C-alpha positions as CSV (number, residue, x, y, z in Angstrom):
1,M,-78.2,29.8,50.9
2,T,-77.2,31.5,54.1
3,G,-78.5,30.5,57.5
4,T,-78.6,26.8,56.5
5,H,-78.9,24.6,59.6
6,H,-77.8,21.1,59.7
7,S,-80.5,19.8,62.3
8,T,-80.3,16.3,60.8
9,D,-76.7,16.1,61.6
10,R,-77.2,17.4,65.2
11,A,-80.3,15.3,65.7
12,A,-78.4,12.1,64.6
13,D,-75.7,12.5,67.3
14,G,-75.6,9.6,69.7
15,Y,-76.8,6.9,67.3
16,G,-74.9,4.0,66.1
17,G,-73.6,2.6,69.4
18,G,-73.6,-1.0,68.3
19,E,-77.0,-1.0,66.8
20,P,-77.6,-2.9,63.5
21,A,-76.9,-0.6,60.6
22,E,-80.7,-0.4,59.4
23,D,-81.9,0.3,63.0
24,A,-79.3,3.1,63.3
25,D,-80.2,4.5,59.9
26,A,-83.9,4.6,60.7
27,A,-83.1,6.1,64.2
28,R,-80.9,8.8,62.5
29,V,-83.6,9.6,60.0
30,A,-86.4,9.6,62.6
31,A,-84.4,11.9,64.9
32,G,-83.6,14.2,61.9
33,L,-87.4,14.4,60.9
34,G,-88.3,14.9,64.5
35,G,-86.0,17.9,64.8
36,L,-86.9,19.5,61.6
37,L,-90.7,19.1,61.5
38,G,-91.6,21.7,64.2
39,P,-89.3,24.4,62.9
40,L,-90.3,23.7,59.3
41,R,-94.0,24.0,60.2
42,R,-93.4,27.3,62.2
43,A,-91.2,28.7,59.5
44,V,-93.7,28.0,56.7
45,L,-96.5,29.6,58.8
46,R,-94.4,32.6,59.7
47,A,-93.5,33.2,56.0
48,T,-97.0,32.7,55.0
49,R,-98.3,35.3,57.6
50,N,-95.7,37.9,56.9
51,A,-96.1,37.6,53.1
52,E,-99.8,38.5,53.2
53,G,-100.1,40.3,56.4
54,L,-102.4,37.5,57.7
55,P,-103.7,37.2,61.2
56,D,-101.8,35.0,63.6
57,L,-104.1,32.1,63.7
58,P,-102.8,29.1,65.6
59,E,-102.1,26.0,63.5
60,A,-104.9,24.1,65.2
61,Q,-107.4,26.6,64.0
62,I,-106.1,26.5,60.4
63,E,-106.4,22.7,60.6
64,L,-110.0,23.0,61.8
65,L,-110.8,25.3,59.0
66,R,-109.2,23.0,56.5
67,A,-111.3,20.1,57.7
68,L,-114.5,22.2,57.5
69,S,-113.6,23.6,54.0
70,T,-113.6,20.0,52.7
71,S,-117.2,19.4,53.8
72,P,-119.3,22.4,52.7
73,E,-122.5,20.7,54.2
74,G,-120.7,20.9,57.6
75,L,-119.3,18.4,60.1
76,S,-120.4,17.4,63.5
77,P,-118.1,18.3,66.3
78,G,-117.5,14.6,66.8
79,A,-116.7,14.1,63.1
80,V,-114.2,17.1,63.3
81,A,-112.6,15.5,66.4
82,A,-112.1,12.2,64.6
83,R,-110.9,13.8,61.4
84,L,-108.3,15.8,63.3
85,R,-107.5,13.1,65.7
86,V,-108.1,15.3,68.7
87,A,-110.3,15.0,71.8
88,P,-113.8,16.4,71.5
89,S,-113.0,18.9,74.3
90,T,-110.2,20.3,72.1
91,V,-112.7,20.9,69.2
92,S,-115.1,22.5,71.7
93,N,-112.5,24.9,72.8
94,L,-111.5,25.7,69.3
95,V,-115.1,26.2,68.1
96,R,-115.8,28.6,71.0
97,T,-112.9,30.7,70.2
98,M,-113.4,30.6,66.4
99,S,-117.1,31.3,66.8
100,A,-116.4,34.4,68.6
101,A,-114.0,35.5,65.9
102,R,-116.7,34.7,63.2
103,L,-114.7,32.0,61.6
104,V,-116.8,29.0,62.5
105,E,-120.6,28.8,62.3
106,R,-122.8,26.4,64.3
107,V,-125.7,25.4,62.1
108,R,-128.7,23.3,63.1
109,P,-129.9,21.2,60.1
110,A,-133.5,21.4,59.2
111,H,-133.9,17.6,59.4
112,D,-132.7,17.4,62.9
113,Q,-132.8,20.4,65.3
114,R,-131.2,18.4,68.1
115,T,-127.8,18.3,66.4
116,V,-125.3,20.9,65.4
117,V,-123.0,20.9,62.4
118,L,-119.9,23.1,62.1
119,T,-119.1,25.1,58.9
120,A,-116.3,27.6,58.0
121,S,-117.7,31.0,57.5
122,R,-117.2,32.9,54.3
123,E,-114.6,35.0,56.0
124,A,-112.8,31.9,57.2
125,Q,-112.9,30.3,53.7
126,D,-111.4,33.5,52.2
127,L,-108.7,33.5,54.9
128,L,-107.9,29.8,54.3
129,R,-107.5,30.6,50.5
130,R,-105.3,33.5,51.3
131,Y,-103.1,31.3,53.6
132,D,-102.9,28.6,51.0
133,R,-101.9,31.0,48.2
134,A,-99.3,32.8,50.4
135,S,-98.0,29.5,51.7
136,T,-97.5,28.1,48.1
137,A,-95.9,31.3,47.0
138,A,-93.5,31.4,50.0
139,L,-92.5,27.8,49.6
140,T,-92.1,28.3,45.7
141,R,-89.7,31.2,46.2
142,V,-87.6,29.2,48.8
143,V,-87.7,26.0,46.8
144,D,-86.8,27.8,43.6
145,A,-83.7,29.3,45.3
146,L,-82.4,25.9,46.2
147,A,-79.8,24.1,44.1
148,P,-81.4,21.9,41.5
149,A,-80.1,18.8,43.2
150,D,-81.9,19.8,46.4
151,R,-85.1,20.4,44.6
152,A,-84.8,17.0,43.0
153,V,-84.2,15.3,46.4
154,L,-87.3,17.1,47.8
155,A,-89.5,16.1,44.9
156,R,-88.4,12.4,45.2
157,A,-89.1,12.6,49.0
158,L,-92.7,13.7,48.6
159,P,-94.2,10.2,48.0
160,A,-92.2,8.8,50.9
161,L,-93.4,11.6,53.2
162,D,-97.0,11.0,52.2
163,R,-96.7,7.4,53.0
164,L,-95.1,8.4,56.3
165,V,-98.1,10.5,57.2
166,A,-100.3,7.5,56.3
167,E,-98.4,5.2,58.5
168,L,-98.3,7.6,61.5
169,E,-102.2,8.1,61.0
170,D,-102.7,4.4,60.9
171,T,-100.8,3.7,64.2
172,D,-102.1,6.8,66.1
173,P,-105.3,6.1,68.0
174,V,-107.8,8.9,68.2
175,P,-107.9,10.3,71.7
176,A,-110.7,9.4,74.0
177,P,-113.2,12.0,75.1
């Protein structure tokens, strides 16, 4: 594959200066992951948008839509902030922008007119389905082009990456308002 970058090699430079082998290995892997995650997210999002001619929604908006799409009855702004692990003011800013774009709807439940729940609009749900479909297709094309050994390594890494996400979420406090 052309254009292959060895970010994990570059990110690992400078480690191993007298550290125990396990610590150096963990630091090398951590640095490699840290160096690759941002570019990987951006590359997937760019490929997804380009494949379907999708609008340039920021990742934060897509994540908010994902959270709302898993709760058809809607979520309070506080519940969204907790789920996304962001400050309530961040949710307020996202909702303001996304409401203006008709992606998020503010609904007052019949049982309590003092509260507001947020829901993803039909347009937003359709957009999210298109993003997911295009993302899966783009990743499938690229993963299929990899050598079988690389595909096998990625498949074996998925459970460990899932556990890594869970560990990070367990240790990352929710921001204060």
